[in-house]
C-alpha positions in Angstrom: -8.3 22.8 -64.9 -4.5 22.4 -64.9 -4.7 20.1 -61.8 -7.2 17.9 -63.7 -4.9 17.6 -66.7 -2.0 16.7 -64.4 -4.1 14.1 -62.6 -5.2 12.6 -65.9 -1.6 12.4 -67.2 -0.4 10.9 -64.0 -3.2 8.3 -63.5 -4.5 7.8 -67.0 -8.0 8.8 -66.2 -9.9 11.8 -64.8 -10.9 11.3 -61.2 -11.4 15.0 -60.5 -15.1 14.5 -60.1 -14.8 11.6 -57.7 -16.2 12.4 -54.3 -14.0 11.3 -51.4 -14.2 11.7 -47.6 -13.0 15.1 -46.4 -12.6 16.0 -42.8 -13.0 19.5 -41.5 -13.7 20.5 -38.0 -14.0 16.9 -37.0 -16.8 16.3 -39.4 -16.8 14.2 -42.5 -18.3 15.4 -45.8 -17.8 14.4 -49.4 -15.6 16.7 -51.6 -14.2 16.3 -55.1 -10.7 14.8 -55.4 -9.0 18.0 -56.6 -10.3 20.0 -53.7 -9.1 17.3 -51.3 -5.7 17.1 -52.9 -5.2 20.9 -52.9 -6.4 21.4 -49.3 -4.4 18.5 -48.0 -1.2 19.6 -49.7 -1.7 23.1 -48.4 -2.4 22.0 -44.8 0.6 19.7 -44.7 2.8 22.5 -46.1 1.6 24.9 -43.5 2.2 22.3 -40.8 5.9 22.6 -41.4 5.9 26.0 -39.7 3.8 25.2 -36.7 5.8 26.2 -33.6 5.6 22.7 -32.0 7.0 21.2 -35.2 9.8 23.7 -35.3 10.7 23.8 -31.7 10.3 20.0 -31.1 11.0 18.2 -34.4 10.2 14.9 -32.8 6.5 16.1 -32.5 6.3 16.5 -36.2 5.3 12.8 -36.5 2.5 13.3 -34.0 -0.8 14.8 -35.1 -1.8 16.6 -31.9 -4.1 19.4 -32.9 -7.7 18.8 -34.1 -6.7 20.3 -37.4 -3.8 17.9 -37.6 -6.1 14.9 -37.1 -8.4 16.3 -39.9 -5.3 16.5 -42.1 -4.3 13.0 -41.3 -7.8 11.7 -42.1 -7.7 13.6 -45.4 -4.3 12.2 -46.3 -5.6 8.7 -45.7 -8.7 9.4 -47.9 -6.6 10.8 -50.7 -4.2 7.8 -50.5 -7.2 5.4 -50.5 -8.6 7.0 -53.7 -5.2 6.6 -55.4 -5.0 3.0 -54.1 -8.4 2.3 -55.6 -7.3 3.6 -59.1 -4.1 1.4 -58.8 -6.1 -1.7 -58.0 -8.5 -1.0 -60.8 -5.7 -0.6 -63.3 -3.9 -3.8 -62.0 -7.1 -5.8 -62.5 -7.7 -4.2 -66.0 -4.3 -3.2 -67.5 -4.1 -0.8 -70.4 -1.4 0.0 -72.8 -1.7 3.7 -72.1 1.1 6.2 -72.1 0.3 7.7 -68.7 2.7 7.5 -65.8 0.7 4.9 -63.9 0.8 2.5 -66.9 4.5 2.8 -67.1 5.1 2.4 -63.4 2.8 -0.7 -63.1 5.2 -2.4 -65.6 8.3 -1.6 -63.5 9.2 -4.2 -60.9 10.7 -1.4 -58.7 7.1 -0.2 -58.1 5.6 -3.5 -57.1 4.9 -2.2 -53.6 1.6 -0.3 -53.6 2.7 2.3 -51.0 5.8 3.3 -53.1 3.6 3.6 -56.1 1.1 5.8 -54.3 3.9 8.0 -53.0 5.2 8.4 -56.5 1.8 9.3 -58.0 1.3 11.9 -55.3 4.8 13.3 -55.6 4.5 13.7 -59.4 1.0 15.3 -59.0 2.1 17.8 -56.4 5.4 18.6 -58.2 3.6 19.1 -61.5 0.9 21.3 -59.9 3.5 23.5 -58.2 5.6 23.8 -61.3 2.6 24.7 -63.5 1.3 27.2 -60.9 4.7 29.0 -60.7 5.1 29.0 -64.5 1.7 30.4 -65.0 2.3 33.0 -62.4 5.6 34.0 -63.9 3.9 34.3 -67.4 1.3 36.6 -66.0 3.7 39.0 -64.3 
């Protein structure tokens, strides 16, 4: 639920029920956006400790393993979903108070890729901060 709230505050609309392509084991299925975001972030975080990425940092840019190729396909699918939202909002601007509305007005974020990076960064940072805060409150 928290991830859905963060996604809505970031993008201005709830896309948690959108179904996007999700690759696992070399096969594509449709999963909801929040699942894809969580899984992809988790896999990319785990990838940082793969032996080939640690021992040979130049290999970190190459997606060698089958699970790496699935992760790369999932990253592309997530980025395409965010890109679609951005294009919809550019075609039909709103005066909302969400982050995307604010950034669309800023000329610094005219480049779509920078805007997608910013949206994903804020989502992941907010998700992690909220998860840690909730965990600390429980214990």
